[in-house]
N, C-alpha and C positions, 0 to 999 in steps of 0.2 A: 427594558424586554425583559422579563426572568426567564431562564431557561425552559421553566416548565410552560410557558405561555406557547397557544397554539401556533403552528405557523401556517403560514398563508403565502402563496404565488410559488410555489416548487417546481412549476411546472415551466419548461423553455417557453417564453415568447414566441410570436412572428420573427422578429428578428434573429431570434437563435436559429431558429429551424430554418430560416434561409441562409444562415451562413453557412450550416452543414450541407447545404446542396450547393456550396461555391467553391470546388475545389481548386479553382486557380489562383484564390485570393490570399496572398503571403500576410506572414505575421508582419502590423506595423511596427515601426518601419522596420524590415529586416538589418540587423546589423551587417555592415561590409568590413568589419573586423573583429578581432576577438575580444568578448565581453571584459569590461572593466571590472564589474562586481557582479556575483552571482549569490541572491538569495537561497538560500534553502530552507527550509523547515521539515521538520522529523529527522533529524540527523544524528541521533542518539539511538536508531535502532535497527531494528532488520532490515528494511527496504533504504531508508533514510542514509545507515551506516553505509551502506555499499556504493550508493550515489555518491555520498562523499567521498569516499574512496576512488572510485572511476573518475570523480570533478578531476581531482590531485592528478591522477595519469594521464587525463587528456592534458592539462595546463602542462606536464613536465615532458610528455611525450609525443603528443600529436603535432608537435613544432608550431603552435599557435603565435604570432606574433601580440610582443608586448604581454605583460604580467594581468593576470585573472586574480581577483581577490574573491575569497568564499565566505561568505558572512552565514553563520549559522543561528538561525531564528528557534530557541527552543529553553525552556524552564531551565534545564539544566545541561551540562556539558562536560561529560566524562574525557579522560585524559588521552583515550584513544581518538574521540572526536577532536579536541583541543590540538592534537599536533596536527591535524590537516587543516584545521578553521583559522584563517587569519582574524576572525573577529565574531565576537558571540554577540547577541543582543537575548536578555533574558525577559521572556515573554510567553502568554499564556494566552490560546487560542479562544479558552472560554471567555478572556476579558478582553473585550476589544478595545479598550483604553491602552492597554499595555502593549498593543501593535503601532503604537500612532509613532508614524517616520522609520518602521522598520525597512522599507526600502527605498530608501533616500537614497540616490546616486548609483542604484542598480540598474543596472542594463536587463537583469535575467531574473524571475522568480521561479523557483523550483518548490511547490507546493506538495510534500512527501508525508504529511503527518495527517493522522485522523483520530477517531474516539471508536473503539470496539467495545466499549462498556454496554452492559445489560440495562443501563437505566438510561430510557429515551431522551429525558432532559438531558443528561450531560452528552449524548450524543450529538442533540439538537443544538447545544450550545457549542460546541467543536465544529462538528460537520456542518453545520448550518450557517449559525451568526458569525462563528470564527471564520470561516471561508469567506464570506460576503464581507467582514472586516478586512481580513487581508488584501481580497483584490480591490476594494476601495483605496487599500493603501498604494497597492501598486499602481492604480490608476493616476493617484495624486501626483506619485514618483513620477510619472512616465515612463514605467517600466516596459518595454517594448516587447518583450519575449516571455512569457507565463505557460509554465508546465503544471495540470493539477491531476495527480493521482490518484484514480477512483479504483473502481472494480467492477469486474463483468455479472457479480453477484445482485445488482442492481436489475437483472432480468427476473429474478425469481428462481421459482422450483424446476421449470423445465419439463421435461426434455427438452434441448435443442442442439439442433444437428447443420453444423456450419453457416450458422446465421449471419448477415451483414449487420453493422450497425444498426441500431434501431429498428431492424427487420420484423421484431416481433416487440410488442408496447412494454417497456419496462415494469415489472411487478414486484418490487421486492419484498421479503416475507419477515425481514427482522430489523430493529430499530436502525444497527449501524448501517445495513443498506439503504433504508429508506431515508435516512436523513445524508447520507454521501451522495445519493441521486440529486435530493434537496441541494446539495452545495456544489453541484455540476452546474447549474443554474447560473450561479452567479460567478462562476469562471468562465463560462461560456459567452456570459454578458460581457466580462472584461475581455474577449479575446483570448481567452487560454487555450493551448492544445489539451484536450483531456484523453487521458489513457486509460482504457477499461482491461486490465489484466484479468486472467483465469486465476488458476491456483498457482501460487510463488513459493517454490522450492529452493532449498540451498541452504545455509549454514545462516543460523537466528530462527528459521522458520519453526515456529511452535505448534502450529495446529494442523498441516497437509499430512506430514508424515506419522504425527502422534497420532492424528484421528484413525490414519489407516491401522497403525497397530493397536488401536484398542477395536476397532474392527475385525481384523484378522482374528485377536482371542476370543470376541464374540460369536462370530461367523466365520469358522475356520472353513472358507470355500471360494470357488472362484464364483462370485454372484453372477447369474445370469452368462457364465462361461467367460467373464472378465473382458466382455466385447466394449464395453460402454466407452466411448471417445471422449477425451477431456482437453480443454484448453490449458495446456500449463506453460510456465517460463520459469528457467532459472534465475535467480535473484540478482544474480551477474549481469544476465544479459540485460535485464530490464533496467539496471540502473546503466548499462553501458547506451541503451537507446534513449533514456532520459538524459543521461549527459553530452550522447550527441546532439539531441534536439537542442540543448542548453546552449551549446557553443556555436552551432552551425545553422539551426533553426531552418527554415525551409518547408514547413507544413502550412497547409491553410490554418489562417485565423478563426478563431470561435467554431473550433470542430472535435468531433470525438472520434476516437479510435481504438480498434480493440488491440490489445498489445501482448497478446500471447505468444508463444513460438508458431510461425506457420503451420507446423505439421502437430496435428492432435496426436496423443498419446492414448493406449488402450489401457484400460484398468490392470490387465493381463500383465502386460509388459512393464508396467511401472511397478506393481507387486515385485515380480522376477527380479527386476533388477535392485530393487531394495534386499531383495533377499541376497541377492550374488554379494552385497556390499555389508551383509549379515548383519542388517538392521530390522528386518523382519523374517518368521521361520516360514519355511517352504510352505507352502497352500496349493492344493491340488482339490481337483473334483469340483464338477458342477451344484448348481443347487438355484432351484427355482424360487424366484421372489416371494411368494407366499410363503414358502419354507425359511427363507432368509429372514422376514419379518418376525416370523413366531420365534426363530431362535432369539433373534435381538431382543424382544421383548421378554424372554425368559431368561435373557444372561444377566440380567443387571447392569448391563454395560450404560456406561453416561452418555453415550451416541445415541443422537436422538435419529427416528425414521427420517427427518427433513436431511438429517447430514448424511446418514446413509445414502439417502435417494443421490444427494450433490454427488459423493462420493463415487459412486459405481455406476450411475445410468449417464446417458450422453449430455453434456454439456461443453459443447466445443462451439466455438465463434470466429469466423472468419477473420483472421490477424494478418494478411498477407500486405494489406495495404499500405499500413504504418512502416514497415521495413524498405518496401518499396519506395514510397513515397521521401522517406526521411535519408537513403542510401545507406543507412545502417545496417550491416548484415546480420542476421539473426541468430548467427551461432549455431554450434554443431547440434543442438537438442538438450532438451533438461535431462532426458536419462545420461546423456554422455557427461554431464556435469554434476551429476550424484555422488562419485567415486571422491570426489573433493569435498563434499559434506558429509559422506558417511560416518567419519568417527565423530564429528558432532552430533549426530541423530544418534548413534550409539549412546554418548555419554548423556544425553537428555533423556533417553530410555532408560537408563541405568545398566546396559549391555557392558560397558566397560568395566562396571563395577559388581555386577551380578553373574553375568555370564552368556550364555548362547540365548537369543532369541527365544527360542522353543523352550528353553529350560526357564527364562523368566517369565513368559507364557503360560507354563504349565504350573508355576508358584502361584501367579497373581493373573490371572483371565482377565481382572478388569482394567490392570494397567495403569500407573498413576496420571493423572491429570498434570497438567504444566500449571507450576504456581498460580492463583489467582492475584493478578494485580488489583493493589490498594488504589483506591482513588478518592481524591480531597475533595470538599465543595467545591462548585466553581466558582463561589464567591471570595473565597479565600485570595491573598494577593501573594505575586511569587516575590522571592528575595530580588534584590539588586546588588547586593554586596558581596555575593557568591551563591554557585550552585547548590541548592537545596540536595539533602543526603538523601530522599526516600527515591529510589529509583524507578516505584511506580505510581509515584502520587500525582503524576499528570494525567492517568489514563490516555493516553496518547497510544495509536498504534504503534507508532516507530519510537517510542520511550519504554524499552520492555528491560533492558540490564545494562550494564556495564556499574564498576563502582565510580564512583564519584570522586574523582584525582583533580592535579592541576588543569584549569581552564585556560584557554585561548583570551587574549584581551579582550576586557569589556569593553564594548561601544556603546554609547547611550547615544539615542537620537536627539537632537535640538527639537525642543518642543518650540513650534510657532504659535500662534493664536486662531487657528482652527481647533474648533470644538470637539472634543471627543465624540465618536459614535456609537455610545451602548447601544442604541438600537440601530442596529445596521441595517434591519431590513427595510425600514422605513423607507431609506432612499432609493428603493426600488418598485414603490407603489407609483 
């Protein structure tokens, strides 16, 4: 199946829906020991690299019995990740044949990679067919615990106010969100715990805080009084939750969970906290929605009206259950974590070099966009002799940065006589 082939069967079937209501059923079979091998996709970027660090903290500090090995599945492996991973499998989600055997001997699979590419075909190749292929590999290997990272953006435009999982019908509006919703189907069918976080902030975030900076530059006011409520989570708390589930399990099989901090955050409180840490200039004064839209259109800003709505109106999803059911503490809250990420944000926005937030805004109201990631054709073959040097070539959500340096030991799965499954969706028909 080519990446451009229309997709079918992207809605959960009756079995998946039934599992969502079966809160007492545990992952099969739940481990009675520390995992011997955890496979992690997306280990080289924002969320995935934080998960990798958290996995190492768990196996070093949490008193786990026995030694847990970590296998990174990615097209490249920078030095920072190589120092934390025991094994590296060079593989590409858009090329299912490269995934053959990647989960062999693994107790746990943590799938934290996805494509945010503007090209729908690329998103489908990675987020749907790549996920389907990876889940089939986990099933073939008998991997007993799977965690799949999705997004609350699958719900669409909103506004949403404190909704439970699937209390409203998902209505994604972008190619990444539509295909990530499609990928959930295969993860759920494989018995995965599927997590839908809202806005993720912290060191490595190239979207949320920079988008607010551009909005403040274009429309310098408290939009609607700044009373919009958002589901947000610090990247370190999300990673801690995923590592906790990976090591301890205990959640229902094949079920969706919202995975933000339980307490929603008001727009005004987020802006003020970023201002306190010298990431954003001070903002005051209310502005009606119609005036906000008029100012946004006339500003020449790169921020769309859809993004403006997402970041200013209610997008709040009830996330209490996952923390309670897993036994993982949600942490002090995202706003309390921002001090640690503030230097990184200031550096990304050019503030360490150019001055105070208000000075940068006055000189350049549009503010720079993050560097656009290059993508390679989905048909290109990944190297097996060493990691490629193009940090953005894979087009994965979690393959965003880091220079390529020495890597972890290369691990090549032994190929058996099972034929490759390039047409991975056909196995669900």
